[in-house]
C-alpha positions as a printed NumPy array, in Angstrom:
array([[119.921, 119.286, 243.71 ],
       [118.272, 120.96 , 241.009],
       [117.895, 124.484, 240.38 ],
       [114.811, 125.463, 242.579],
       [114.054, 129.666, 241.309],
       [111.438, 130.005, 243.544],
       [114.282, 129.311, 246.923],
       [116.663, 131.043, 244.867],
       [113.926, 134.522, 245.492],
       [113.645, 133.409, 248.773],
       [116.931, 133.871, 249.708],
       [117.312, 136.563, 247.658],
       [114.484, 138.399, 249.294],
       [115.761, 137.762, 252.891],
       [119.742, 139.603, 251.511],
       [117.622, 142.17 , 249.673],
       [115.744, 142.86 , 253.082],
       [119.029, 142.96 , 255.851],
       [120.944, 144.594, 253.299],
       [118.035, 146.887, 253.521],
       [117.886, 146.601, 257.623],
       [121.663, 147.55 , 257.245],
       [121.443, 150.397, 255.205],
       [124.027, 148.647, 251.854],
       [121.118, 147.864, 249.553],
       [120.994, 148.952, 245.672],
       [118.397, 150.126, 243.304],
       [120.076, 146.554, 241.354],
       [119.268, 145.418, 244.53 ],
       [115.595, 145.427, 244.002],
       [114.509, 145.496, 240.31 ],
       [117.021, 142.235, 240.242],
       [114.816, 141.03 , 242.895],
       [111.719, 142.573, 241.319],
       [112.561, 141.243, 238.126],
       [113.133, 137.917, 239.222],
       [109.444, 137.618, 241.365],
       [107.781, 139.175, 238.372],
       [109.344, 136.1  , 236.21 ],
       [108.354, 133.28 , 238.259],
       [105.916, 134.099, 240.492],
       [101.737, 133.689, 239.71 ],
       [100.309, 138.3  , 239.361],
       [ 97.817, 136.746, 243.026],
       [101.049, 136.047, 244.403],
       [101.032, 137.242, 248.525],
       [104.619, 137.046, 248.387],
       [104.615, 138.811, 244.578],
       [102.807, 141.383, 246.178],
       [104.979, 142.142, 249.135],
       [108.403, 142.336, 247.219],
       [106.686, 145.173, 244.868],
       [105.161, 146.28 , 247.833],
       [108.664, 146.394, 248.742],
       [110.251, 147.905, 245.716],
       [107.901, 151.047, 245.701],
       [108.138, 151.903, 248.972],
       [111.938, 151.412, 248.538],
       [111.416, 153.588, 245.292],
       [110.3  , 156.336, 247.285],
       [111.676, 156.654, 250.675],
       [115.616, 155.032, 249.621],
       [116.908, 157.911, 251.103],
       [115.615, 157.338, 255.025],
       [117.804, 154.403, 256.798],
       [115.418, 154.351, 259.551],
       [112.305, 153.485, 256.757],
       [114.826, 151.036, 254.948],
       [115.12 , 149.033, 257.552],
       [111.452, 149.328, 258.519],
       [110.864, 148.393, 255.827],
       [113.601, 145.615, 255.232],
       [112.562, 143.444, 258.502],
       [109.207, 143.485, 256.693],
       [110.116, 141.744, 253.973],
       [112.513, 139.135, 256.102],
       [108.794, 138.628, 257.236],
       [107.023, 137.784, 254.659],
       [110.403, 135.433, 253.714],
       [109.985, 133.883, 256.887],
       [105.684, 133.299, 255.661],
       [106.531, 132.022, 252.828],
       [108.797, 129.633, 254.395],
       [105.946, 127.8  , 256.763],
       [104.85 , 124.68 , 255.191],
       [101.422, 124.848, 254.784],
       [ 99.216, 122.447, 257.116],
       [ 98.309, 119.389, 255.418],
       [ 94.635, 119.894, 256.211],
       [ 94.388, 123.387, 254.85 ],
       [ 91.533, 122.794, 253.211],
       [ 89.229, 122.158, 255.469],
       [ 87.17 , 124.314, 256.939],
       [ 86.213, 122.732, 260.402],
       [ 89.434, 122.643, 261.682],
       [ 91.242, 126.231, 260.202],
       [ 87.996, 128.245, 259.754]])
């Protein structure tokens, strides 16, 4: 199986979200995730925006364990949404609005 940078970013984001929830997160973990995501995802990608938003909130609230758990859960949900398959007929307005 070939290396897939997008899959690696998903796993890294999941790990960062879980570390945030358990108050085991370091600034270098967040910086590394943001660097990987910025290098491989488009600027308008919603997943990149979720990661960047997490990084921004982490910087402002990194010593508040309760808040970290909350934003960590949000990042894990973003990973879960990223993993959902796209419907093959997603372009059909008559079905999906």
